[in-house]
C-alpha positions in Angstrom: -21.2 61.8 26.6 -19.6 58.4 26.4 -22.8 56.6 27.6 -24.9 58.5 25.0 -22.4 57.6 22.3 -22.4 53.9 23.2 -26.2 53.9 23.4 -26.4 55.5 19.9 -23.9 52.9 18.6 -25.8 50.0 20.1 -29.1 51.3 18.7 -27.5 51.6 15.3 -26.2 48.1 15.4 -29.7 46.8 16.4 -31.4 48.6 13.5 -28.7 47.5 11.1 -28.9 43.9 12.3 -32.7 43.9 12.0 -32.6 45.3 8.4 -29.9 42.8 7.5 -32.0 39.9 8.8 -35.1 41.2 7.0 -33.2 41.5 3.7 -31.8 38.0 4.2 -35.3 36.7 4.7 -36.4 38.3 1.4 -33.5 36.6 -0.4 -34.1 33.2 1.2 -37.8 33.4 0.6 -38.2 35.4 -2.6 -41.4 36.7 -4.1 -41.1 34.1 -6.9 -42.2 31.5 -4.4 -45.4 33.4 -3.7 -47.6 31.2 -6.0 -46.2 28.0 -4.6 -46.5 29.1 -1.0 -50.0 30.5 -1.6 -51.1 27.2 -3.2 -49.7 25.2 -0.3 -51.3 27.5 2.2 -54.7 27.1 0.5 -54.4 23.3 0.5 -53.6 23.3 4.2 -56.2 25.9 5.1 -53.7 28.5 6.2 -53.7 32.2 5.5 -50.9 34.7 5.1 -48.9 32.9 2.4 -45.5 34.4 1.7 -45.6 36.9 4.5 -46.5 34.2 7.0 -43.6 32.1 5.9 -41.2 35.0 6.2 -42.5 35.8 9.7 -42.2 32.2 10.7 -38.6 32.1 9.6 -37.8 35.4 11.4 -39.4 34.2 14.6 -37.6 30.8 14.6 -34.3 32.5 13.8 -34.6 35.1 16.6 -35.6 32.3 19.1 -32.5 30.3 18.2 -30.3 33.4 18.4 -31.6 34.1 21.9 -30.7 30.5 22.9 -27.3 30.8 21.4 -26.6 34.1 23.2 -27.4 32.4 26.5 -25.1 29.6 25.5 -22.2 32.0 24.7 -22.6 33.8 28.0 -22.6 30.5 29.9 -19.5 29.3 28.1 -17.4 32.0 30.0 -18.6 30.9 33.5 -16.6 29.0 36.0 -19.0 26.1 35.9 -18.4 25.6 32.2 -14.6 25.8 32.7 -14.7 23.2 35.5 -16.8 20.7 33.5 -15.7 21.6 29.9 -15.8 18.1 28.3 -19.1 17.2 30.0 -20.9 20.3 28.7 -19.3 19.7 25.3 -21.0 16.3 25.1 -24.3 17.7 26.4 -24.2 20.6 24.0 -23.5 18.2 21.1 -26.5 16.1 22.0 -28.7 19.2 22.4 -27.4 20.4 19.0 -28.4 17.2 17.3 -31.9 17.4 18.8 -32.2 21.1 17.9 -31.2 20.2 14.3 -34.0 17.7 14.0 -36.6 20.0 15.6 -35.5 23.0 13.5 -35.7 21.0 10.3 -39.1 19.6 11.3 -40.5 23.1 12.2 -39.2 24.8 9.1 -40.4 22.1 6.8 -37.8 23.0 4.2 -34.2 21.9 4.5 -33.0 24.9 2.5 -34.6 27.3 5.0 -33.3 25.3 8.0 -29.7 25.2 6.6 -28.7 28.8 7.7 -30.0 28.2 11.2 -28.2 24.9 11.5 -25.0 26.5 10.4 -25.3 29.2 13.1 -25.9 26.4 15.7 -22.8 24.6 14.6 -20.7 27.8 14.6 -21.9 28.5 18.1 -20.8 25.1 19.2 -17.3 25.8 17.9 -17.2 29.3 19.5 -17.9 28.0 23.0 -14.5 26.3 23.1 -13.0 29.7 23.6 -14.2 29.5 27.2 -11.5 27.0 28.0 -8.8 27.9 30.6 -5.8 27.6 28.4 -4.7 26.6 25.0 -4.3 22.9 25.9 -7.9 22.6 27.0 -9.0 24.6 24.0 -7.2 22.2 21.7 -8.5 19.1 23.5 -12.1 20.3 23.6 -11.8 21.1 19.8 -10.6 17.6 19.1 -13.4 16.1 21.3 -15.9 18.1 19.4 -14.6 17.0 16.0 -14.7 13.4 17.2 -18.3 13.9 18.3 -19.2 15.4 15.0 -17.7 12.5 13.1 -19.7 10.0 15.3 -22.8 12.1 14.9 -22.6 12.3 11.1 -21.5 8.7 10.5 -23.7 6.8 13.0 -26.3 8.9 14.9 -27.9 10.8 12.1 -28.3 7.7 9.9 -29.7 5.8 12.8 -32.2 8.6 13.6 -33.1 9.0 10.0 -33.8 5.3 9.7 -35.9 5.3 12.9 -38.0 8.2 11.6 -38.4 6.5 8.3 -39.6 3.2 9.9 -41.7 4.9 12.6 -45.0 4.7 10.6 -44.5 1.0 10.1 -43.8 0.4 13.8 -46.8 2.6 14.8 -49.1 0.6 12.5 -47.7 -2.7 13.8 -48.4 -1.6 17.3 -51.9 -0.6 16.4 -52.5 -4.0 14.7 -51.1 -5.9 17.7 -53.1 -4.1 20.4 -56.2 -3.0 18.5 -56.6 -5.4 15.6 -59.2 -7.6 17.2 -62.9 -7.6 16.3 -62.4 -5.8 12.9 -64.9 -6.1 10.1 -63.9 -7.2 6.6 -64.0 -3.7 5.3 -61.9 -2.4 8.2 -59.4 -5.2 7.5 -59.2 -4.2 3.8 -58.7 -0.6 4.7 -55.9 -1.6 7.1 -54.2 -3.7 4.5 -54.4 -0.8 2.0 -52.9 1.6 4.6 -50.2 -1.0 5.3 -49.3 -1.2 1.6 -49.2 2.6 1.3 -46.9 2.9 4.4 -44.5 0.3 3.0 -44.5 2.1 -0.4 -43.7 5.4 1.3 -40.8 3.8 3.2 -39.4 2.3 0.1 -39.5 5.7 -1.7 -37.8 7.4 1.3 -35.2 4.8 1.4 -34.4 5.2 -2.3 -34.1 9.0 -1.7 
């Protein structure tokens, strides 16, 4: 009887959670965006439009949730308790990389924002795996310090590197493969160089 009741309750929670996620996806990607999404999909040669964008968001969200569940389970293990501060630093680095990857995959910062918030909340929740209140407080202070360093120094540095990456890539191609070019190829290369610099200036200005 108790096992059947728990199974029914678990199934109800799964159905309720799935419906909630589906409704949240409809609110985050409303039907009003259908024309813009369809136009973008036609330009890129994609099919599916709004439904494909919602399915993409659901798949990315469920994948990140599975990773976070494994992280929560690992935070209650003895290995995590014995190396609390080391794993906090490693998790913070992984979180920063996951933030960049998620924002790049989603393509829209507004769609990536809920996923990034869930990742940050998971990072805060893993501090519960500490042995006592002192370790919990110290790990929380370490995490806050890492977040400050990440927001003030690492994110601007990575953003600048990503902005300047096309220029560096083009400089490397000119250095190693710029010999033996015709006049027309040199003109095309100069026009691409000018366009890259203009894009960098626009990104730097925001």
